[in-house]
C-alpha positions as CSV (number, residue, x, y, z in Angstrom):
1,M,-3.7,-2.7,-9.5
2,Q,-4.7,-5.7,-7.5
3,V,-8.3,-6.9,-7.6
4,H,-9.2,-9.2,-4.9
5,K,-13.0,-8.3,-4.3
6,A,-16.2,-8.7,-6.4
7,V,-19.7,-7.2,-6.0
8,I,-22.5,-9.0,-7.7
9,T,-25.9,-7.2,-7.8
10,A,-29.0,-9.4,-7.5
11,A,-31.6,-7.0,-6.0
12,A,-33.5,-5.9,-9.0
13,P,-37.3,-6.2,-8.8
14,K,-38.6,-9.2,-10.6
15,Q,-35.1,-10.4,-11.4
16,N,-34.0,-11.3,-7.9
17,T,-35.1,-15.0,-8.5
18,L,-32.9,-15.4,-11.6
19,P,-29.7,-16.4,-9.9
20,L,-31.5,-19.1,-8.0
21,Q,-32.4,-20.8,-11.1
22,Q,-30.6,-24.3,-11.8
23,L,-28.7,-25.0,-15.1
24,V,-26.3,-27.8,-16.1
25,D,-22.7,-26.7,-16.6
26,R,-20.2,-27.8,-19.2
27,N,-19.3,-30.7,-17.2
28,G,-22.9,-32.0,-16.8
29,E,-23.2,-31.0,-13.2
30,T,-26.5,-29.2,-12.0
31,K,-25.6,-25.8,-10.4
32,T,-27.6,-22.5,-9.7
33,A,-27.0,-19.5,-11.8
34,L,-25.4,-17.8,-8.6
35,Q,-22.8,-20.7,-8.3
36,L,-21.9,-20.2,-12.0
37,I,-21.3,-16.5,-11.5
38,V,-19.4,-17.0,-8.2
39,E,-17.2,-19.6,-10.0
40,E,-16.6,-17.1,-12.7
41,T,-15.2,-14.6,-9.9
42,L,-13.2,-17.2,-8.0
43,T,-11.3,-18.6,-11.1
44,A,-10.2,-15.0,-11.8
45,G,-8.5,-14.8,-8.5
46,I,-11.1,-13.1,-6.4
47,E,-11.0,-13.8,-2.7
48,D,-14.0,-11.9,-1.2
49,I,-17.5,-11.6,-2.8
50,C,-20.4,-9.4,-1.8
51,V,-23.8,-10.2,-3.2
52,V,-26.4,-7.3,-3.1
53,I,-30.0,-8.9,-2.5
54,Q,-33.5,-7.8,-1.7
55,P,-34.6,-7.9,2.0
56,G,-35.7,-11.4,2.9
57,D,-33.8,-13.2,0.2
58,Q,-30.6,-14.2,2.1
59,E,-31.7,-17.7,3.0
60,A,-32.6,-18.7,-0.4
61,Y,-29.2,-17.3,-1.6
62,E,-27.3,-19.1,1.0
63,Q,-28.9,-22.3,-0.2
64,A,-28.2,-21.5,-3.7
65,A,-24.4,-20.6,-3.2
66,G,-23.9,-24.2,-2.2
67,T,-20.1,-24.9,-1.4
68,H,-19.2,-21.4,-2.2
69,L,-21.0,-19.8,0.7
70,A,-17.9,-19.4,2.8
71,S,-16.5,-16.9,0.0
72,I,-19.6,-14.7,0.1
73,Q,-21.0,-12.0,2.2
74,F,-24.6,-10.5,1.7
75,V,-25.8,-6.9,1.9
76,E,-29.3,-5.8,1.5
77,Q,-30.6,-3.0,-0.7
78,P,-33.4,-1.8,1.7
79,E,-35.5,-0.2,-1.1
80,P,-35.8,-0.7,-4.8
81,C,-33.7,2.6,-5.7
82,G,-32.0,1.5,-8.8
83,Y,-28.9,-0.1,-10.1
84,A,-26.4,2.5,-9.0
85,D,-27.9,2.4,-5.5
86,A,-27.5,-1.3,-5.3
87,I,-23.8,-1.1,-6.1
88,F,-23.5,1.6,-3.4
89,Q,-24.8,-0.7,-0.8
90,A,-21.4,-2.3,-1.1
91,K,-19.3,0.7,-0.3
92,S,-18.0,-0.3,3.0
93,F,-17.3,-3.7,1.7
94,V,-15.2,-2.2,-1.3
95,G,-13.4,0.4,0.8
96,D,-10.6,2.2,-1.3
97,E,-9.9,-1.0,-3.4
98,P,-10.7,-1.5,-7.1
99,F,-13.3,-4.3,-7.5
100,L,-14.8,-6.7,-10.1
101,H,-18.4,-6.1,-10.8
102,L,-20.9,-8.7,-12.2
103,V,-24.7,-8.5,-12.7
104,G,-26.6,-11.5,-11.2
105,D,-28.9,-12.0,-14.0
106,H,-26.2,-12.6,-16.7
107,L,-24.0,-15.7,-17.4
108,Y,-20.6,-15.4,-19.1
109,L,-19.1,-17.8,-21.5
110,S,-15.6,-17.5,-22.6
111,A,-14.5,-18.3,-26.3
112,S,-11.0,-19.1,-24.9
113,D,-9.3,-21.1,-22.1
114,I,-9.3,-18.0,-20.1
115,P,-12.6,-17.1,-18.2
116,C,-14.2,-13.9,-19.0
117,A,-13.5,-12.1,-15.6
118,K,-9.9,-13.2,-15.7
119,Q,-9.6,-11.5,-19.2
120,L,-11.0,-8.5,-17.9
121,I,-8.8,-8.2,-14.8
122,K,-5.8,-8.8,-16.8
123,I,-6.6,-5.8,-18.9
124,A,-7.2,-3.5,-15.7
125,K,-3.9,-4.6,-14.2
126,E,-2.0,-3.9,-17.4
127,F,-3.6,-0.3,-17.8
128,E,-4.2,0.2,-14.2
129,C,-7.6,1.9,-14.7
130,S,-11.3,1.2,-14.7
131,V,-12.5,-1.0,-17.5
132,S,-15.7,-2.4,-18.8
133,A,-16.2,-5.4,-20.8
134,V,-18.2,-4.8,-24.0
135,Q,-19.8,-6.9,-26.7
136,S,-20.9,-6.0,-30.1
137,T,-24.5,-5.6,-29.5
138,R,-27.2,-5.5,-32.3
139,E,-29.5,-2.4,-32.7
140,N,-32.7,-4.6,-31.7
141,K,-31.0,-5.2,-28.2
142,L,-30.4,-1.5,-27.3
143,P,-33.2,-1.5,-24.9
144,Y,-31.5,-4.0,-22.4
145,F,-28.0,-2.6,-22.3
146,G,-25.8,0.6,-21.7
147,I,-23.8,1.6,-24.8
148,V,-20.4,3.1,-25.0
149,S,-18.3,4.7,-27.7
150,G,-14.9,6.1,-28.2
151,P,-11.7,5.6,-30.4
152,H,-9.4,2.7,-30.2
153,V,-6.4,2.5,-27.9
154,P,-3.4,2.7,-30.2
155,R,-2.3,-0.6,-31.6
156,R,-5.2,-2.4,-30.0
157,D,-8.3,-3.4,-32.0
158,D,-10.2,-4.7,-28.9
159,L,-9.6,-1.8,-26.7
160,Y,-11.4,1.6,-26.4
161,E,-11.0,4.9,-24.7
162,I,-14.6,5.5,-23.6
163,E,-15.8,9.1,-24.3
164,T,-19.6,8.5,-24.0
165,V,-21.6,6.3,-21.8
166,V,-25.6,6.1,-22.4
167,E,-28.0,3.7,-20.7
168,K,-30.5,2.2,-23.2
169,P,-30.2,4.6,-25.9
170,T,-32.8,4.8,-28.8
171,P,-31.8,3.6,-32.2
172,T,-31.9,7.2,-33.5
173,Y,-29.6,8.5,-30.8
174,A,-27.2,5.5,-31.2
175,E,-27.0,5.9,-34.9
176,Q,-26.3,9.6,-34.6
177,E,-24.0,9.6,-31.5
178,L,-22.6,6.2,-30.7
179,V,-21.3,4.7,-33.8
180,T,-18.0,2.8,-33.3
181,P,-15.7,2.5,-36.1
182,G,-14.9,-1.1,-37.1
183,L,-18.3,-2.5,-36.1
184,R,-20.9,-3.8,-38.5
185,A,-23.7,-1.3,-39.4
186,G,-26.2,-1.5,-36.7
187,H,-23.9,-2.7,-34.0
188,Y,-22.7,-0.9,-31.0
189,L,-20.5,-1.5,-28.0
190,G,-22.9,-2.8,-25.3
191,F,-22.0,-3.5,-21.7
192,F,-21.2,-7.0,-21.1
193,G,-22.5,-7.0,-17.5
194,M,-18.9,-7.3,-16.1
195,H,-16.6,-4.2,-15.0
196,V,-13.5,-3.8,-13.0
197,L,-14.0,-0.4,-11.3
198,T,-11.9,1.7,-9.2
199,A,-13.5,3.1,-5.8
200,E,-14.0,6.5,-7.6
201,V,-17.1,5.1,-9.0
202,M,-18.6,5.0,-5.5
203,T,-18.0,8.8,-5.3
204,S,-19.9,9.3,-8.4
205,I,-22.6,7.2,-7.3
206,E,-22.7,8.9,-4.0
207,Q,-22.9,12.4,-5.9
208,L,-25.7,11.1,-8.2
209,L,-27.7,9.8,-5.3
210,A,-27.4,13.3,-3.5
211,D,-28.2,15.3,-6.6
212,H,-31.2,13.2,-7.8
213,A,-32.7,12.1,-4.6
214,S,-36.3,11.6,-6.4
215,E,-34.8,9.6,-9.3
216,K,-33.0,6.3,-9.7
217,P,-29.5,6.8,-11.3
218,S,-28.0,3.9,-13.3
219,L,-24.6,2.8,-13.2
220,S,-24.2,4.2,-16.7
221,D,-24.8,7.6,-15.2
222,A,-21.9,7.1,-12.8
223,L,-19.7,5.6,-15.5
224,A,-20.3,8.8,-17.6
225,M,-19.1,10.9,-14.8
226,L,-16.1,8.4,-14.5
227,T,-14.9,9.5,-18.0
228,S,-14.1,13.0,-16.9
229,R,-12.4,12.0,-13.7
230,Q,-10.0,9.3,-14.7
231,R,-8.9,7.1,-17.7
232,Y,-11.8,4.6,-18.3
233,L,-11.5,1.8,-21.1
234,A,-13.8,-0.6,-22.6
235,Y,-12.5,-4.1,-23.6
236,R,-14.0,-6.4,-26.3
237,L,-13.0,-9.6,-24.5
238,Q,-13.4,-13.1,-26.2
239,G,-16.8,-14.4,-25.0
240,S,-20.4,-13.9,-24.9
241,R,-23.0,-12.8,-22.3
242,Y,-26.4,-14.4,-21.8
243,N,-29.1,-12.2,-20.3
244,L,-31.3,-14.5,-18.1
245,G,-34.0,-11.8,-17.8
246,V,-35.1,-11.7,-21.5
247,T,-37.7,-13.9,-22.9
248,Y,-36.1,-17.4,-23.3
249,G,-33.0,-16.1,-21.7
250,L,-32.5,-19.0,-19.5
251,L,-33.1,-21.5,-22.3
252,I,-30.5,-19.8,-24.6
253,A,-28.1,-19.5,-21.8
254,Q,-28.5,-23.2,-21.1
255,L,-28.2,-24.2,-24.9
256,A,-24.9,-22.2,-25.0
257,I,-23.4,-23.7,-22.1
258,G,-24.5,-27.2,-23.0
259,L,-23.2,-26.7,-26.5
260,S,-19.8,-25.7,-25.2
261,G,-19.4,-28.7,-22.9
262,R,-18.9,-32.3,-22.9
263,D,-22.5,-33.2,-24.0
264,R,-22.5,-31.2,-27.1
265,D,-23.1,-34.1,-29.5
266,R,-25.9,-35.5,-27.3
267,I,-27.7,-32.1,-27.1
268,L,-27.2,-31.6,-31.0
269,T,-28.8,-35.0,-31.5
270,E,-31.7,-34.3,-29.4
271,M,-32.3,-31.0,-31.1
272,V,-32.3,-32.6,-34.6
273,E,-34.7,-35.1,-33.4
274,L,-37.0,-32.5,-31.9
275,L,-37.0,-30.4,-35.2
276,A,-37.6,-33.5,-37.2
277,T,-40.5,-34.5,-35.1
278,R,-41.8,-31.0,-35.3
279,A,-41.4,-31.0,-38.9
280,E,-43.2,-34.2,-39.5
281,G,-46.2,-33.0,-37.3
282,M,-46.6,-29.8,-39.6
283,A,-46.4,-31.8,-42.7
284,A,-49.4,-34.1,-41.4
285,Q,-51.4,-31.1,-40.8
């Protein structure tokens, strides 16, 4: 399996401006979130990138892409018909090839020298099937992520045969149906916002869109169908994902990136001084 294409979705209502936000990368350079996401794909060997956007957003995205613009093509999602529909807009771009998929409102930080996307593509090539990156996710974050469950692949404690996929389950349902052996109590395998998918997922999405014309199917719905059609794995890679769309998400992502970079000591010093000033102010009250 060779993976040369990537699809980045950035058309969700109220979240389309998140990839345009500026952050400082590990080397102290100011970049947009879109640039950081695109760099994640390029360092994994991706050659062509399709970004799915809202109508009217292309000019802003072209500016936010910076020097990476030549590697990107844009396609619009005409109406806000949901996540699965957004991915389906890239069907012609994908063709019959497998592709890397990332969401435009997440940033990814590897815990090793190998970028997260490159780790995931390596697994997809090794097992020649669709693979979703997952992360141990606390129960209080279930409203933000799709959750999967299934047994370990033999002799691999970081790889799972996916049997069940549920979009944003309730804590009660997760406790009853989605417990994965080996995780701490109250933790589940939550989507990382990064997948390597075969073109078969487009067939599943197309069927969902035809069968549920009045609804907005999620990617989780399509991936649940995928489990019955072909082998589908979950990989707990070495890294963390940061959701820019939650409260303080951008701040937390920036802190995580900064503390992993060259200015770590400076940031820690500033944080200590800030906390000390805050403590002094409270003591004086």
